[in-house]
C-alpha positions in Angstrom: 0.0 0.0 0.0 1.3 3.4 -0.9 0.6 6.7 0.8 -2.2 8.8 -0.7 -1.0 11.5 -3.1 -2.0 15.1 -2.6 -1.7 17.5 -5.5 -2.0 21.3 -4.7 -4.5 22.9 -7.0 -4.9 26.6 -5.8 -2.7 29.2 -4.1 -3.3 30.0 -0.4 -6.8 31.2 0.3 -8.3 32.3 3.7 -11.6 32.4 5.5 -12.5 33.7 8.9 -14.1 31.6 11.6 -15.3 32.5 15.1 -13.6 30.7 18.0 -15.6 29.3 20.9 -14.6 32.5 22.8 -16.2 34.7 20.1 -12.8 35.9 18.6 -12.5 35.9 14.8 -9.6 33.7 13.5 -8.2 33.5 10.0 -7.7 30.0 8.6 -5.3 29.7 5.6 -5.7 26.7 3.3 -5.1 25.5 -0.2 -7.5 23.3 -2.3 -6.0 20.0 -3.3 -6.8 16.7 -4.9 -6.2 13.6 -2.7 -5.8 10.4 -4.7 -5.5 6.7 -3.6 -5.7 3.5 -5.5 -9.5 3.4 -4.9 -10.6 7.1 -5.0 -9.9 10.7 -5.8 -11.5 13.6 -3.8 -11.1 17.3 -3.3 -9.7 18.4 0.1 -8.4 21.5 1.8 -4.8 21.5 3.1 -4.4 23.9 6.0 -1.2 26.0 6.1 0.4 28.3 8.7 0.0 31.6 6.8 -0.6 33.3 3.4 3.1 32.9 2.5 3.6 29.4 4.0 1.8 27.4 1.2 3.0 24.8 -1.2 3.6 25.7 -4.9 0.5 25.2 -7.1 1.0 21.9 -8.9 3.2 20.4 -6.2 2.7 16.7 -5.6 3.2 15.4 -2.0 2.4 12.2 -0.2 0.2 12.2 2.9 2.0 10.4 5.8 -1.3 8.9 7.0 0.2 6.7 9.7 1.9 9.7 11.4 -1.5 11.5 11.5 -3.4 8.8 13.4 -4.0 10.0 16.9 -6.0 8.6 19.9 -9.4 10.2 20.0 -12.4 10.3 22.1 -14.0 7.2 20.6 -10.9 5.4 19.2 -8.5 6.3 16.5 -8.9 9.7 14.7 -7.0 11.7 12.2 -5.0 14.8 13.2 -6.6 18.1 12.0 -3.6 18.9 9.8 -2.1 16.6 7.1 1.5 15.7 7.4 2.7 16.1 3.8 6.1 14.7 2.7 8.1 14.6 -0.5 7.1 11.5 -2.6 10.5 9.8 -2.1 11.1 10.9 1.5 9.3 7.9 3.0 10.9 5.3 0.8 14.3 3.8 1.3 16.6 3.4 -1.6 16.6 -0.2 -2.9 19.6 -2.3 -1.8 21.9 -3.2 -4.6 23.3 -6.8 -4.9 27.1 -7.0 -4.3 
């Protein structure tokens, strides 16, 4: 099984949400396409700020295992995706001597 692939589609966008304390907070995100062997869906990838986004067209892998966290009713996914370079999670094949 390979990691899901995330392809960035748009530049950084923002929206404002109201926190539980009534304070407005800006959320920065990029629209992306998440693709696995079985499906392809549109997702939003949260980023830290308007200048902290990924280049449009960048292809990353979602380190899904790293984002599994204990939750209230069992295993949940972390709010933010851990995106890695496509070859970062794979070791180089060993060569025969």
